[in-house]
C-alpha positions in Angstrom: 128.7 84.8 102.5 129.2 86.7 99.3 128.4 85.6 95.7 130.6 86.3 92.6 129.3 86.1 89.1 131.6 85.1 86.2 130.7 85.7 82.6 132.0 83.0 80.3 132.8 79.4 81.2 136.0 79.3 79.2 139.5 78.8 80.5 139.7 82.0 82.4 136.1 82.0 83.6 136.3 78.4 84.9 139.6 79.2 86.6 138.2 82.2 88.3 135.1 80.2 89.4 137.3 77.5 90.8 139.5 79.9 92.7 136.5 81.7 94.2 134.7 78.5 95.1 137.7 77.0 96.8 138.0 80.2 98.8 134.5 79.7 100.2 132.5 82.0 97.9 129.3 81.1 96.1 129.8 81.4 92.3 127.4 81.8 89.5 128.9 81.2 86.0 126.9 82.5 83.0 127.4 81.6 79.4 125.2 81.5 76.3 126.4 78.1 75.3 125.4 75.0 77.2 128.4 73.1 75.8 130.7 75.8 77.2 129.2 75.5 80.7 129.6 71.7 80.6 133.2 72.0 79.5 133.9 74.6 82.2 132.5 72.5 84.9 134.3 69.4 83.7 137.6 71.4 83.6 137.0 72.5 87.2 136.3 68.9 88.3 139.4 67.6 86.6 141.6 70.4 88.1 140.2 69.8 91.6 140.7 66.0 91.2 144.4 66.6 90.4 144.8 68.8 93.5 143.1 66.0 95.6 145.4 63.4 94.0 148.5 65.6 95.1 147.0 65.6 98.6 146.7 69.4 98.6 143.0 69.3 99.1 140.6 66.8 100.7 137.8 65.1 98.8 135.3 66.9 101.1 136.8 70.3 100.2 136.5 69.4 96.5 132.9 68.5 96.9 132.2 71.7 98.7 133.8 73.8 96.0 131.9 72.1 93.3 128.6 72.5 95.2 129.3 76.2 95.5 129.3 76.7 91.7 126.0 77.3 89.9 125.6 77.7 86.2 123.2 79.8 84.2 122.5 79.6 80.5 122.2 83.3 79.8 123.9 86.6 80.5 120.8 88.5 81.6 121.5 90.8 84.6 119.1 92.4 87.0 118.9 93.5 90.6 116.5 90.6 91.2 119.3 88.2 90.1 121.6 89.5 92.8 118.9 89.1 95.5 118.1 85.6 94.2 121.7 84.7 94.4 121.3 84.3 98.1 122.8 87.3 100.0 122.4 91.0 100.2 126.1 91.4 99.4 127.2 90.5 95.9 130.5 91.0 94.3 130.6 92.6 90.8 130.9 90.3 87.8 134.3 89.8 86.3 133.9 89.6 82.5 136.4 87.1 81.2 135.6 86.8 77.5 137.7 86.4 74.5 137.2 87.2 70.8 137.7 84.6 68.1 137.7 86.5 64.8 139.0 83.7 62.7 136.8 81.8 60.2 133.6 83.0 58.6 131.4 83.4 61.7 131.9 86.4 63.9 131.9 86.0 67.6 128.6 86.9 69.3 128.3 90.5 70.4 128.6 89.7 74.1 132.0 88.0 73.5 133.3 91.3 72.1 133.7 92.5 75.7 137.4 92.0 76.5 137.1 92.6 80.2 135.4 94.8 82.7 133.0 95.0 85.6 129.3 94.7 85.4 126.9 95.2 88.2 125.2 91.9 88.9 
């Protein structure tokens, strides 16, 4: 089995994580904010619950998808992280970050990455 890493637990990041997990991939979601990770996981759970309610997915498949998702409170990358993820084959990370330049506080530097691929 392969592992995919997703930077950012926002709307796009959680959506990508859900799609990959329901396809049978292991997923590691990384964010620098614990609250964002919690919101992302809650959004995935709510989305999967709606799919189960529509009878388009079983409760067992929902549980398996949620179990396939791991979260990490950092965006540190290393070759050791890929090995620790569980397999020799690891898919590159899809950076799904957005910038919010409104207000007085600037977005953290890592959020300035619009999109791209980073070796996990």
